[in-house]
N, C-alpha and C positions, 0 to 999 in steps of 0.2 A: 349328519347321520352319524350315529355312533360308529365306533370300529366293533361293531357284532361278525363274531365267526362262530362255526360250528366244529368241532373238533370228534375225532372218530380215531382210534389205535387199534393195531393187530398185531401180534406177539410172535416173538420169535420161535418161544420156547411151551412145547405141550403141555398143558394142566397135568399129564399124568406123569409128564417126568420132573413138576417142581414138588419139592419137599413140605408144603401144605398144601396143596393144592389149589384154590384161587387165590387165597392172602397169600402166596407167595411172589405174587406184584413186582418183587427185586430182584425176581430171577428172570423174571419171564422176557425182557428186552423187547424193545421196538424194530419190529419188523418193516410196518409201513406204518404212517400217521397221514392223516388228509386233515386239511383245513379246509372251509369253506369260506369266504371272505363275503359278507353281505356286501362291504363297499366295493364294488366293483365286479361282482360277480363275478370270483372265480376261483377255483379251486388251484391248494398248494400240496404236491405231493413230497412228502420226508422220509428219507430212509433211514436205517442205524446210524449212519454217520452226520445225519443234521440234527441231530439231539438238542443242540446248545440251540440252534436257530431255532428250534420247532421249539424249544420252549422260553427264550425269546419272545416270538410270537404270541406267544400267551398272556405272560407277562404284562406283555403292552395293548392286548385288546380291553374293552370297557365292557364286554358281554360275551362270555364264553357257553353255548350252549352244547347238547351231547347229551346222551342217554347213557345213564350211570357214570356218568366221569367223575364224580365226586370221589365213589369210590373204587374208581377201575381204573381208567384211564390215565389222570393223572400221575397215580401212584407209578403204574409203571413206565410212565414218560421220564417222571423225575426217579426211580428206581427206588421207590420205596417199597415199605413192608405193607400190609392189605391194611392195617389198621392204622395207619399212619397220612396224617393229612398237612394240604398246606393253606396254611392259614390265610396269606396273601390274596388268595385266587376265592375262597369263599364267600366273599361282597359281591366279585362278579359271575359266578357258575352260576348257569340256570339249566341245571338236572333236570330233565324231561321227568325220567324215573320218579325222581325224589317228589318231584311237583307233583306226581299222581298218586302216589302212596300218601304224601300230606295230605290231597285233598280226600282221600278213602278215610282218613283217621288213623291211620300204620305209623308205626315209629321207626322213622328213618334211619337209628340208631341197630337196630334189634332184627332181626329177619326172622320173620315166623310163616307160618304156611299161608296165609292171607296175603303175603307178598306174593307169592308166584304165579304165574300166568301172565303177569303185563310185562311181557318181553317185547322188545321193538316191533319182532315180528308179527305177536299178534296186534298190538297196538295201530301198527300201520296196516293193515291188512284189513282190517276192522273197521279204520280210520280213514285213510284214505285209496282204501282198495288196490294197494297193490304192497305185497310184502319182499323182506330180502330175500336174494340171487342164491343162500346158501347157509352155511352153519359156520359161526367163528370159530369154535375147533378143528377146525376143517383147516386153518389160515396159517398156522405153526408149521404142520404138514407138508402145506404147501412152498411153503419158504426154504424149509427145510433138504425141499425135494428140488431147489434152484427154481422154482413155478413163480416168481417173485413177480410177473404179470397179471398173473390170477390172481396174488395177496392184495397187490396195488387197485387190479377192476371189484372187485369183492368191499374192499375201502373207501373208495370213493362212491359206489353202491348204496352202500351205508350211510355214508356222510348228504350224499344227497335225500335219502328217508328223509332222515336227524332235520334237514335242512326246512323242507316240508313238513315234517309234522311239531317242528317248532313255529312255521310259521302260522298252522293250522291251530293248535295249541293260543296262542297269542292272539290272533285275529276273532275266532270262533269262539274258543274257550268253553269247550270239551273235547273229550275224546271218548274211543268206544272200543267194545272188548271182544271178541266173537261167542262169550258165552254167557257174558253179565250186562246189567242195565248200562246205559250211558253213563259217562261219568261228567257234570261239568265241573268247571274249576276256579278257582280264587285262584290265582298268580302273583306274586310279588311284584311291584309297582321298579322299574329302574327309573335307578337318578344319576348316570355316570355322570 
């Protein structure tokens, strides 16, 4: 079995406090990150003091799945500006949102109105029959209020959804959307 993980991150600093909104990933900071490891079927929680360990864990994985990780989570974890990328992670990244956009025939680098609506919550509710337990914009406020347990719980739940969506997409090769047609998927092969 390959070393396949799912990752999600919650931020310390609210978007409205960032100088360039969602592009200020270098300013946001990691409040909490959760990694699900398929080998061993376990979750690992990382806090702000564990960033080097988190980076190392992702660096050694064979495959990294997540929802919008290529343009957001990696940048927050490595403290990079929103348009910067980590080339060495590209070949092992299984970004669920990017896969959806590609299968819709959309440019994954230029966001347009056609990209909207494919949120993790929308896709999971329609495809898996359950959605998120909150809104990610709340997490940095919980963090700043000292409610780290709420941040961890929220992040754990998102990773569980992303894990289940990863399995569904890999095995069933389709996703659903509440207001759009079924989207059949052609996914990249993984040869670590």
